[in-house]
N, C-alpha and C positions, 0 to 999 in steps of 0.2 A: 478506474474506480470512481470517476466522477459521476457515473450513473447511479452509484450506490451511496455516495456521501451527499447528504442533503442537509440543509440548514433547518432548524426548527422554525415553525411559523412566526414565533415571536423574535427571532434573531434579526439583527440589523442587516438589511438588504445589501449594504455596501460590502459585506463579507462574501457575497456570491462570487465576485471576481477573484478574491483570494483563494477560496476553496477550489474554484475551477483551475487556477494556475498551479496549485499544489498537486491536485489529484488527476488532472487531465492526462498526464503521461505516466501514470502508475497503474500497473496491472497485477492481478493476483494470478500466480502460476503454481500448479501442483508440485512440480519437481524442479530441483535446483539446476539440473543439467539443461532442462528446457528453458529455464529462466535465463541462463547464460546465452543461449542461442537467440532468444527473443530480444534481450537487451542489446546485444551486439547488432543484430540485423535491423531492428526497427527503432533503435535509440529510445527505448522505454525503460523506466525503472520497474523492476519486477520484485514482488514480495511473495515468498512461499508460506505455506501454513506453519512452518517451523521458524518463522521470522527471519529467514535468510533474505537479505536484500542484495540485489544485483542492480547497480546503477546503470543508467543509460550508457551504451557503448561497451558495457561489460568490462570496464577497466578496473573498477574497484568493487569489492563485495564486502558485505558486513554480515556476520553471523550472530544472531541473537537467539535467545531461548526463552520461551514463555514459562518454562518450568523454573528457571532461575528467578523469575520475578514472582513466583507463587501463583501465576494465573494459568488458566487453561485456554485452549483455542476458542471455546464457545464464549467465554467472558470477553476475550479480546475482540471477537467479531461483534458482540453486542455493544461494546464501547464504540466501535467504529460506526455502527449504524445509529447511535445516539447523537452523533455530531450534528 
């Protein structure tokens, strides 16, 4: 995800390292079952469009729902790209 999350031009440049450290090992995956495989094999944190999170190593998963928060996928992706 670090290829997609960019700081705004006016942001403090010192944040670049922080953003890189947070998002360099996070990938977007279409299906939960595939996310489990990728997280386990490559030690990456995976996030599905339904906000299911599989942490590196596939030991812990977290299930979230955009609908519970009143948001839809488009608005969530827009917020990510505004970072």
